[in-house]
N, C-alpha and C positions, 0 to 999 in steps of 0.2 A: 239685488233687491233679490226679493220674493214672494210669492203670492199664495192665498190658501188657496183650498178646493174648489171654491165656486167663482174665485178672482175679486173679490168686492175688497178683499184687504192688501196690504202693501205693509211688507217687513223690509227695512234697510241695516244694513250693518256697512260701519263706514272704512276707510282705506288701513284704518288704524286697528280694526276689529271689534270695535264699540257698536253695540246697538244703539241706533238711533230711532228712541220711542215716538209715538205719535204725536205728540204736544211738540217736541223738538223740532219734527218736521215741519210741523205748522208753522212756526216761526221761521222757517226758511220763504215757505210759500207766501206769508204775508207780509214778509219785508219787498215783496217784489210787486205784489196786488197793490199795496197801500203806497206806492211811489203813484202810481195812476190813479187811485182809488182814495184819496184822504178823505176821512172823515166815516168810510164805510162799517157799517156795524157787524160786529164779529163775535158770534154763537163761541161761547167756552163751554167744553164740556165741564162739569164738576169734580172729575178725576184727573184733569189735566193741571201742569204746575202753573203755582201764580207767576214762575218767569213768564208763561205763555202771554197770562192777562196784562200784567205790566207791560211785554216788549210791545204788543198790538196797540195798546196807551200809549208808548214812547213816541210809535210810527206814526200815530194820528187818527189811529182807528179805534172804534167805539164798543169795548167789550164788553159783553155781557154772560154770566152764567149761566147754563142751560141744562136739561135734563139729558139723560145718558141715553142712547136708541138711536140707531141708524135712521130708522122709521121718525121716530120726533124731529130729529134735527132736518131732516128733508122737507120735512111738513114746514116746518118753519122758516126754512131757506125759501120756500114758495110762499107761502105766506105774506114773509116782508120784503121778499124780491131781493136778497143776498147775493152775494158773489161765492162765499166760500166758506167750507168749515171741515172740520175734523174731528174724529176720535182717537183715545188713547191705542184703542184697537187696532187702528191702522186703517178705519175708513176714511177717505178723503171724499169730499164733495165739490167740484168745481164746476161753476156757471157762470162763469168769464167768458170763458171761449168753451165752453162745453155744454153738458145737458144737464148739469147738477147733481149727477147720481154716483154712486161711491164704484167706479170701474179702477181696479188698482194698476191695469195694465197702462191706463191715460196719468194716473197718478204718477207712476214710475216714469213714465215718457216727459212726466213736467218736473221732474226732479232733475232726470238726465238732461233735459233742456237746460234748465236752470244752472248746474255745475258745466256746461260746455261752456256759460261766459263768465267764468270764474276762473283764474290762473292758478287758483290753489284748489287743494283736493277738499274730500269732506270734511274729514276731521279740524281740517284750519279753517274752514268757513264756519262750524261751530264753536272754535274756541273763546270767542269773545262772550257765551254765554255765561252767567253768573253760576260758581257751581254748586249745586245743593244734592241732600240726600234725601232719600225716597223709599219707600216701602214697595214691593209691589202691589199688585191686588190681594188683600187678605180675605179668605172666602170662611166666613163664620157660622157654623149650623147652627140652624134656631127651629122654633117650634112652628110649624107652619100655622098655626090656629090662632097663636099667637104674636105673629109678626108685629099687626101694628100697634097691640100694646106696647111692644120693646121699642117700636121706633116713636112714640110719643112719649115714653119715659126717658129717652136719650134728650129728644128735646128740650122739654121740660129742665132735663139735670144743666145742658149747655147755657138755656137762658136765665138760669138762676145763677148761673157761673160769673156773669157781666161781661162775656165775651162776645165778640162779634160774629153773628151767627146767620148764615147762609141758608133758607131753607128750599130752593129751587127743586132739590132731590134729594129727600132725606136732610141731612145737616153737613154741611161743612162749616167746620168751626176756625175763625183764626188766632193765632196764640202768638204771642210774642216772637217767639223763633220761628216760626212757620204753620202750618194748617194741618187740619185732620178731616178725614170724611168719613160717615157711617150713611149707607142707604140700603135699602130693600133692593135684593135681586128682582128683575123684572120678570125672570123663569125658573127661578128654584128658589129652596126654602132657606136662603143664606142672607146673614149681613154682610155686605162689602165694606170693607175698611181699607181706607190709605191713609198714609201720610208723608209730607215732606218739612224739611227743617232747614236750617243753615248749619246745622252738625249732626253728626250720628246720635250723639247725646239726646240733641232737640227731638228727635223722630221718636227713640227709645220712649221718652218722657211724654208726647203725644199719642203715640200708640197705646202707653200705659191708662194714659185719660182717658181714652175712647173705650177702652174694655171696662173700666171704670163705672162709663156712663151704663154700658149694657145691662150690667150687675141688677138682680133686683133689689 
């Protein structure tokens, strides 16, 4: 495990040397939490894998997509009295036995506790999750003055396509073989892009479609 400079983000590498990203770690935590809290609402950051959303639903939780940003997520947790949330970036918020803020040392301890109750190493615990392919966060520089116009153009492009469009934070578009996201950064003049699919070719096609949507 590793922590960032101010101790609010957790990074994890498995025994097999693979990085376990924030959305996949949330699945491990939700598997424990939902045993005792069936029907709990579960915010899923729009950048997270569809696997997380589907797994929460399978476990008896009530997932809903949420805007990116740790301050926004903490506010929602307090307003709706939620037990847990997380982000791709490694922020985790435990309110079941803790105070609901992003303390990476505590999150790391919760992970170690979880693994101490397993007879298998982390790589084996994660092995039953479906294999998908995803891009990292792709950051595309845009004109700061025209950012809202670009976002509106993207929304109209996908609404006209007939695909399922989620507008919680930018646009998250469901394709037959996966999904793609375009959202404006909260802090920089960039468009954040991410895609996930069943195959590498599917991811490439989705990414190409996202780029097409941004063109004038």
